[in-house]
C-alpha positions as CSV (number, residue, x, y, z in Angstrom):
1,M,-72.5,22.4,-21.1
2,A,-71.4,21.7,-17.4
3,S,-69.1,24.2,-15.9
4,P,-65.5,23.1,-15.2
5,D,-64.7,21.6,-11.8
6,W,-62.0,24.2,-10.9
7,V,-61.4,22.6,-7.5
8,T,-60.5,19.2,-9.2
9,I,-58.4,20.9,-11.8
10,S,-56.5,23.0,-9.2
11,S,-55.9,19.8,-7.2
12,L,-54.6,17.9,-10.2
13,A,-52.4,20.8,-11.2
14,T,-51.0,21.0,-7.7
15,G,-50.4,17.3,-7.6
16,A,-48.6,17.5,-11.0
17,G,-46.5,20.3,-9.9
18,T,-45.5,18.5,-6.7
19,L,-44.6,15.4,-8.6
20,V,-42.4,17.4,-11.0
21,L,-40.8,19.1,-8.0
22,A,-40.1,15.7,-6.3
23,V,-38.6,14.3,-9.5
24,S,-36.4,17.4,-9.9
25,T,-35.4,17.2,-6.2
26,F,-34.5,13.4,-6.5
27,A,-32.5,14.1,-9.6
28,A,-30.7,16.9,-8.0
29,V,-29.9,15.0,-4.9
30,R,-28.7,12.0,-6.9
31,S,-26.4,14.1,-9.0
32,A,-25.0,15.9,-5.9
33,N,-24.3,12.5,-4.3
34,R,-22.6,11.3,-7.5
35,A,-20.5,14.5,-7.6
36,A,-19.6,14.1,-3.9
37,R,-18.5,10.5,-4.5
38,I,-16.3,11.5,-7.5
39,A,-14.8,14.3,-5.5
40,E,-14.1,11.9,-2.6
41,Q,-12.5,9.4,-5.0
42,S,-10.4,12.2,-6.5
43,L,-9.2,13.2,-3.0
44,L,-8.3,9.7,-2.0
45,I,-6.4,9.1,-5.2
46,G,-4.4,12.2,-4.5
47,L,-3.4,10.9,-1.1
48,R,-2.7,7.2,-2.3
49,P,0.8,5.7,-2.3
50,L,1.8,2.8,-4.3
51,L,5.3,1.1,-3.5
52,V,7.4,-0.5,-6.1
53,P,11.2,-1.3,-6.3
54,S,13.4,1.6,-7.3
55,R,14.9,1.8,-10.7
56,L,18.3,0.4,-11.3
57,Q,19.7,3.8,-12.2
58,D,18.4,5.3,-8.8
59,L,21.1,6.3,-6.3
60,A,22.2,3.8,-3.6
61,Q,20.9,4.5,-0.2
62,K,22.6,4.2,3.2
63,V,19.9,2.7,5.5
64,F,20.8,3.3,9.2
65,F,19.4,1.1,12.0
66,I,18.8,2.0,15.6
67,D,22.0,0.4,16.8
68,G,24.1,2.7,14.4
69,K,24.6,-0.1,11.9
70,Y,23.8,0.7,8.3
71,V,23.5,-1.3,5.0
72,V,23.6,-0.1,1.4
73,A,20.5,-0.6,-0.8
74,E,21.3,0.0,-4.4
75,G,18.7,1.1,-7.0
76,G,16.3,-1.8,-7.7
77,S,18.0,-4.0,-4.9
78,A,18.0,-5.0,-1.4
79,G,20.8,-4.7,1.2
80,V,21.2,-7.9,3.1
81,E,23.9,-8.3,5.8
82,I,24.7,-10.6,8.8
83,D,26.6,-8.9,11.5
84,G,27.2,-11.1,14.5
85,D,23.9,-12.3,15.7
86,V,21.8,-9.7,13.9
87,I,20.4,-9.9,10.3
88,Y,19.9,-6.5,8.7
89,L,17.6,-6.2,5.6
90,A,16.7,-3.1,3.5
91,I,15.0,-2.6,0.1
92,S,15.3,0.4,-2.1
93,L,11.8,1.5,-3.0
94,R,10.0,4.1,-5.2
95,N,6.6,5.6,-4.4
96,A,4.9,5.3,-7.8
97,G,1.6,6.9,-6.1
98,S,0.6,10.5,-5.8
99,G,0.4,10.6,-2.0
100,I,3.0,10.3,0.8
101,G,3.5,6.7,1.8
102,V,3.9,5.7,5.5
103,L,5.3,2.2,6.3
104,H,3.7,0.4,9.1
105,G,5.0,-3.2,9.2
106,W,6.4,-6.2,7.4
107,R,6.2,-10.0,7.1
108,F,9.0,-12.4,6.0
109,Q,9.0,-15.7,4.4
110,V,11.6,-17.9,2.6
111,G,10.9,-18.7,-1.1
112,R,8.5,-17.1,-3.6
113,Q,5.1,-17.0,-2.1
114,H,1.8,-17.1,-4.0
115,R,-1.5,-16.2,-2.5
116,Q,-4.6,-14.6,-4.0
117,Q,-5.8,-13.1,-0.7
118,H,-3.6,-10.8,1.4
119,P,-1.9,-12.1,4.5
120,D,-3.5,-11.7,7.9
121,L,-2.4,-8.4,9.5
122,A,-1.7,-10.2,12.7
123,E,1.2,-11.8,10.9
124,F,3.0,-8.5,10.5
125,R,5.8,-7.1,12.6
126,M,5.2,-3.5,13.3
127,L,8.1,-1.1,12.6
128,N,9.6,0.9,15.5
129,R,9.5,4.1,13.6
130,D,7.5,5.7,10.8
131,I,9.2,5.6,7.4
132,Y,7.9,8.1,5.0
133,L,8.1,7.8,1.2
134,P,7.4,11.0,-0.8
135,P,5.4,10.6,-4.0
136,S,7.4,10.1,-7.2
137,D,10.6,9.6,-5.2
138,I,12.8,6.9,-3.7
139,G,12.8,5.7,-0.1
140,F,13.4,2.4,1.6
141,W,12.0,-0.3,3.9
142,Q,14.2,-1.7,6.6
143,G,13.9,-4.8,9.1
144,A,16.1,-6.8,11.3
145,F,16.2,-10.1,13.1
146,R,17.9,-9.4,16.5
147,E,16.7,-11.9,19.0
148,P,18.2,-15.4,19.0
149,D,14.9,-17.0,19.8
150,D,13.2,-15.2,16.9
151,P,11.2,-18.0,15.3
152,L,12.0,-16.7,11.8
153,R,15.7,-15.8,12.5
154,E,17.2,-19.3,11.6
155,S,15.2,-19.7,8.4
156,A,16.3,-16.2,7.3
157,L,19.9,-17.0,8.2
158,Q,19.9,-20.2,6.2
159,A,18.2,-18.6,3.2
160,I,20.8,-15.8,3.1
161,K,23.8,-18.2,3.4
162,A,22.3,-20.5,0.7
163,A,21.3,-17.5,-1.5
164,E,17.7,-18.5,-1.7
165,T,14.8,-16.3,-2.8
166,M,13.1,-14.4,0.0
167,T,9.6,-12.8,0.1
168,I,8.9,-9.7,2.1
169,D,5.3,-8.2,2.4
170,V,5.2,-4.5,3.4
171,L,2.2,-3.0,5.0
172,Y,1.7,0.8,4.5
173,G,-0.9,3.6,4.0
174,D,-1.4,7.2,3.3
175,H,-0.3,9.9,5.7
176,E,-3.9,10.3,7.0
177,G,-3.7,6.8,8.4
178,G,-6.0,5.2,5.7
179,Q,-5.9,3.5,2.4
180,R,-3.7,0.7,3.9
181,A,-2.2,-1.6,1.3
182,I,0.2,-4.5,1.1
183,S,2.9,-4.9,-1.5
184,R,4.8,-8.2,-1.9
185,F,8.5,-7.9,-2.8
186,V,10.5,-10.8,-3.9
187,L,14.3,-10.7,-3.2
188,Q,16.3,-12.8,-5.8
189,P,20.0,-13.4,-5.6
190,R,22.1,-12.6,-8.6
191,G,25.9,-13.1,-8.9
192,D,28.5,-14.6,-6.6
193,Q,28.2,-12.1,-3.7
194,P,25.3,-12.2,-4.2
195,K,23.4,-9.1,-5.1
196,W,19.7,-9.2,-4.1
197,M,17.4,-7.8,-6.8
198,A,14.0,-6.7,-5.7
199,T,10.8,-7.2,-7.7
200,V,7.1,-6.5,-6.8
201,A,4.9,-9.5,-7.1
202,Q,1.5,-8.4,-5.9
203,H,-0.5,-5.5,-4.3
204,W,-3.5,-5.8,-2.1
205,N,-5.9,-3.2,-0.8
206,V,-6.8,-3.6,3.0
207,D,-9.2,-0.8,3.6
208,R,-11.0,-0.7,0.3
209,P,-12.4,-3.4,-2.2
210,D,-9.6,-5.3,-4.0
211,P,-9.7,-5.4,-7.8
212,R,-9.3,-9.0,-8.0
């Protein structure tokens, strides 16, 4: 009987061991990467804001503007006022997300707007100050048309006087400067004054894949 080729057997054993080690290492790295992605997603969710209209029973808010003027935005509603040449707008909001929301800008249009993709960020007016909304609490958005030659001022003025529906897109993100999103709010007149009720129509993700 021929004696075993121990060199060949040793080589095969070493190769098998190396293969097992490689498979184990690959599985461990893959598992670690998956765990890291899950941890990152959990962290981002914890920082993520989501803006919706406040509840009807929420307290009314006095929203002050840089010139000392203020408008009152009741729960679930918007404050809309014309004072001289200036149009003041404010919406009572609630942050339904788990992270602090920071408002960046806004976009105005007359009527109820329908669009599957989010508006171009170049169309937004940037706010002059940061507005923060704590999680699970109320806050507000505010904007104004001050310049007589503002291309949207006249259409906003006519819409308010005629009590037409208006659409306001609000651009915001988390307090780390990421996870930007756009929420579309529709202001609908109710009653003779009128009172402007606020509803949310759509949400878009800007910095991450959109679910649609």
